[in-house]
N, C-alpha and C positions, 0 to 999 in steps of 0.2 A: 356438572362434570365430576365424575368419580376420580379418586386419587390413587396414586401408586407411591409406596414408601420404599426408598432405597437407603439401606443402612450399611455404611462402610467406613472404617476408621482411617484408611490411608488417604492422605491428601492427594496424592498422584492419581490413585484409582478413582476417587470421587470426582476429580476434574474430568477424567476420561468418560465416566458414566454420565456426568452432567452434560457434556458435549453431545454424546450419543442420544441421550434421552430428549434433549431439547429438539433434535432433528427428527426423532422417531416417535416419541410418545405424545403426539400432538393432540390426541383426544382426551388426555388425562391432565389433572393437576399432579405434578411430580414434586414430592417432598423428600428432602435429603436429611439424613441424620448421621452423626459420626460416632455415636455411642448408643448403648442400650437405653440409657437414661433419656437421651434426646428422643429416641424412637418412641419410648413409652409416653412421653409428654406430647409428641405429635399425634400419636394414636388417640389420645384422650380428647383431642380437639375436634374430631369429626368421626362420623360413623359410616362413611361411604367409601371405604377402602376396597379397591378392586383386587389388588395384588401387591406383593412386596418382593424385593430383591434384598437378601440379607446375608452379610458376611457371617460365616459360621463361628469365627473366633474373634470376638471383640474384647477390648481391654477390660470392660466391666461385665462381660458375659463370655468368658473364655472357652466354655465347654458347650456352646450351642444353645445356651439358655434363651437367647433372643429368638431363635428358630422355634423352640418349644412354645414360647409365648405367642408367637404369630399363629402357630397351628391351633393353640387353645382358643384364639380369637376367631378361628375359622377363616383366616385370610390366606388365600392361595400364595404359597411361598416358594421362591426360587433361591437356592442356596449358592452363595459364592464361597469358594474355599481355595486355599493355596495347595491343598492336598489332603487326602484322607485314605485310610485303609478300607479294604473291602467290607469288613464287618460294620464300620461306621456308616459307609455308604448304604449298605443294605438296610441298616437300622433306620436311617433317615427316610429311605423310600418306603419302608413299612409304616413309618409314622404318618406319611401322607404328603410329603413335599411334592411340588410339581416336578422339579428336576434339580440337579445340581450342576454347577459350572465351575470348572477349575480355572484359576487365574493364570492363564497362559498367554495373554497378549490381547491385542485389540479385538481380534475375531471373537474371542470367548466373551468379552464384554458386550460386543454387538449381538451375539447369540442370546445372552441373558435378557437384554432389553427387547430384542425382537420377539422373544418368547411371550412377553406380556401382550404384545399386539396379537400374537397367535392365539392366546387364550381369549382375547376379546372377540376375535373373528369366530372362534369355535362355538361361541354362544348361539350362532345362527346355523349351526350344523347339527343335524339330527342323526343319531346312530341307533340302529335296531340290533339288539343282541339276541340271536336265536340260539338257545342252548337248553338242553333238557335237564341238566344238573342245576338245581337251584343255587348251590354253593358257588359253582363256577360262574353262573350268570350274575350273581351278586358281586363276585370278585372283579369280573371284567367291567361291569357297570360302574363299580366304585373307582376303578382306574380312569375310566372315561370322564367321570364327574370331576376328578381333579383337574382335568384340562378343560372344564367348563362346557363340554358337549351336552346337548339335549339327549336324553336317553329314552328308548322304548325297549320293551322286552317281549320275547315270545318263547314258549316252552317247547315248541316243535316246529317243523318246517311248514306245516299247513297253516298254522297261526301266523307264522312269519310272512308267508305268501299273501295271506289275506290282509295283513297289516300294510305291506308295501303297496299292494294294489289299491288300498283304500286311502293311503296317505302319500301324496306327492311330495311332501316335505322331507321324507326320509332320504338322506344323501348317502349313507354308508350302511352296509349290512355286514355284521360279523356272524358267521354261521358255523356251527359245529357240523361234523360229518355224520356221526352216529346219533340220529334222533328218531323218536317214534313217529308214526303216521306218515311223515315225509322226511327223507334224509337230506343232507346238504346238497348232494348231486342233483336230486330231483328238484329241489328248491331253485338251484341256479338255472337248470334247464327251463323251468317254468317262467322265471323272471327274465331271462335273456331273450325270450320270445317277445317281450313287451318293453324292456328297458335296455337301451344301449349303454355302453360304458360311460358315456358323458353324463348320463342321468343317474346312475347308481353304481357306486363302488362296492365291490364284494370282496371280503377277505375270509378265507376258509380257516377253520380251527379244527384240530383233531389231536387226540392222544394216541392214535393208532400207530403201530410200529411199521406200517407199510412205507418204505422209503420212496415209493413212486407216487404216493398219495398227493403230494404237493403239485407234481406235474399234472396229474389227472384233474385236480381242482382248477388249475389255471387253464388247461386246454378246454375245460368245460365252461369257461366264462368268468372265473374268478380273477381278480386283479392281483391278489397276493395270498399267501398261506403262512400260517404259524402253527408249529407243533407245540402241544401242551405237554409238560408245563413250560412256560416261557418266563424270562426275567422281566421286571418292570421296564428296564431300559430298552430291551428288544421290542417290547410291545409298543412303547411310546414312539420309538424310532419308526417302526412300521406304520403306525397310525399317522404320524406326522408326514411321512413320505407319501402315503395314500392321499391325505387331505391336500397337500401342496400340489400333487400331480392332478388331482381332481380340479383344483382351482385353475391351474394352468390350462388344462383341457377346456374348461368352461370359458375361460377368457378367450382362447383361440376360437372357440365356437361362436362366442358373442361377436368377436371382430369379423368373423366370416359372414355373419348374418345381420350386421348392423351398418346403417349408413353413418359414416363418421361425422358428417356435418350436423344432422338433425337428431341423431341417436334413435331414429325410428328403425324398424326392420327394413332390410333392403330387398331388392327384386328377387334375389335367390331364395330368401326365406319365404317371401310371399308366394312365389310359384310352388314351392314345396308344400306349403300349407294348403294352397288352393287345390292342388292335385289330390291331397289327402281328403279334403272335404268333398270334392266332386266324386271320389271313389265311394264315399259313404252315402251318397244321395239315394241310390236305389234301395239300399238295405234299411236306411233309417226313415225314408220318406219325409225328411225335413227340408225346409226351404233354405235356399242359398242365393244371396244376391251379391253382385260385385259392382263396385263403383270406381270409375276413373275420374280423378279431379285434376284440374289444370289451372294454375294461377293466371288470371287474365292480364295480358299485356306485360308479362314479366320482363321481356327484353327491354321494354321501355324503362322499367325501374333500373335495370343495370346500366343502360345507356345514359339515362338522365342523372342518376344519383350514385352510380358506381357499384362495383360488385360486392363491396363490403355491406352496403345497404341491402343489396339483393340477398346476401346470405342471412342477414338479420330477419328479413321477411320470411325466408324459408324456415328458419329456426322457429320464429313465432307461430307460423302457420302449422308446423309440425307439432308444436306444443299444444295448440288449440285442438288439433285433431286427436292427439293422444288423450287429452282430457275429456273430449266429447264422446269418443268412441273407444273407451278403455276396455269394453267387453269384447271388442272385435280386433281382427288383425289389420293393422294400419302400416303401410309401407311407403317409403319414397322409392319410386321406380327409376328415377333419374331426372336431372334438371328440375323443372317446376312441376313435374307430374307425380301424383300420389295415387295409391289404390287403397280401397277398404273392402275387406271380405266380411259380409254380414251373414254369419252362420246362424241358421235357425230363424231368419227374418225374411218374410216375403218382401217383394220389391216395393209395394206401396208404403209399408211401414218404414222401410229403410230410406226411401226417398223423402218421407216427411222429416225424419231425423236429420238427413243431409241438408234439407232446405232450411231447417232451423239453424244449423251450423253456418250455412251460407249467409243468412241474415245477420248472425252474430259477427261473422268476419267482416261484412260490409260496414257494420257499425263501429268496428274497432280500428285502432291505429297501431303502428309499430314505431317505437322511438329509435331513430338512427342518427348518426352524426350529421346527416343531411336534413334532420328535422323529423317530425312525425309523418309517416307515410300511411295512407290507406290503400287497400287493394281488395279485389273481389276474386272469386273463382267460379269456374263452370264445371259441371259434372255430367257424366252419363252413367246410368245405372241399369243393369240388366239382371234378369233372374234365370237361374240355372234350370234347365228342363231335363227330364230323365233321358239318359243316353247321350247327353252332350259332353263336351270337353272344355277344359280350361281355356284353350286357345280360342274356341268358338265364343265362349262367354266374354273373353277380353275383347274380341273383335266387335261383338255387339255393343259392349259398353263404350268402346272407342268411337264407333259410328254415332252413338248417341251423344257423346261428348262433342264431336265435330258439329253435329246438328245444333247443340246448345250454343256453340260459338257462332254458328251461322245465323242464329236467331237473335244475336245481340249480346251474348255472354251474360255472366252473372245470373245463371239459372241452372236448375237441375232438370235433366231430360231423361225420361224413362220411355220405354217402348210404346206405351199407350199414347203418350203425348206426340211421339214421332208419327204414329199412325194417323192421328188427327190432323197433323200438319200436312201429311201426304194427301189426305182426303180433301182438305181445303185447296191444296194446289191443283188437284185434278178437277175440282169443281170450277 
């Protein structure tokens, strides 16, 4: 666990920061110091410092010497101050501090502590800077590195487009307007045909004097726009707003497409993905199989052991499916029914994988308040044919699932097996 150092000489303020940090900075060791001397001693004891919150004016470091020292140690530093002039603020920002926070009450202390968590989350966010000026590209990238973002760079729109299409981990694009080969407008047009706003945040940059340029950028698909030159604070505020908006949108998207009990995808997500895959069948000529799974005698589990035990069975089953079929789309369709979309896999291979999972499920148990419970599942699996639809595929798999249950449950039924059963019945 890495550490955060908080340096503040006021007993009252340190108590407030201690209270907030204890509730907020749960992933860090938080170390407090009330003087520059204490802070230096604490720093010498370990080398895994993630960030610091430092009072600008300490009794033994009255002119910001402790802030200077932190920056020399390359520790991201948030400055606390009772007040400062514009020149000092600008100088600190040029030095490389993360941000400064004026001591104006509980909210300002909460902001400073929350900013540490923001820096920690930023490490998982990748930003692509598309800018033809090497100086501006370095400047923007340097500002982003202060806030711990991952950085990628492109010197024109075409290279930026190639980078985004090749790297799904890029979350934010900062793009200049005037660039060779492909300008900012062309880049946004090309990307928005493939990436919705939930997938990629785009912020336009330009030093152009056209006052309508920001509106044009946003109407063409950008999320925000900044005129150059911009202040450090304006840049950080816009970036933070964009990141937090992206996270809220993604969380809403996750909630809309996730089953709350099992944390698997839900029916809505599964149907959307299935329709996309079916639409690609004719052009890619790839295989597509769909399985419907149903826990055997699930009502009995609820009736005999209670719904809490039933929920634990559903959660354990979902976990095993997620582990066994991580390459594929797995969803809870409702109740005890689950679906798996086997993209690129013919029905025979998919059925063998599913049967192996069935054997593993039969041999396992689930710990519940009612004791260890064992259970099995039945499945029907069908393969998509050219010109077919998702509804037809689901109907075929459901028919096969019903046949598996009719044949005694705890088995995987595919179309060839059902044909054999029909032949035996006719004979």
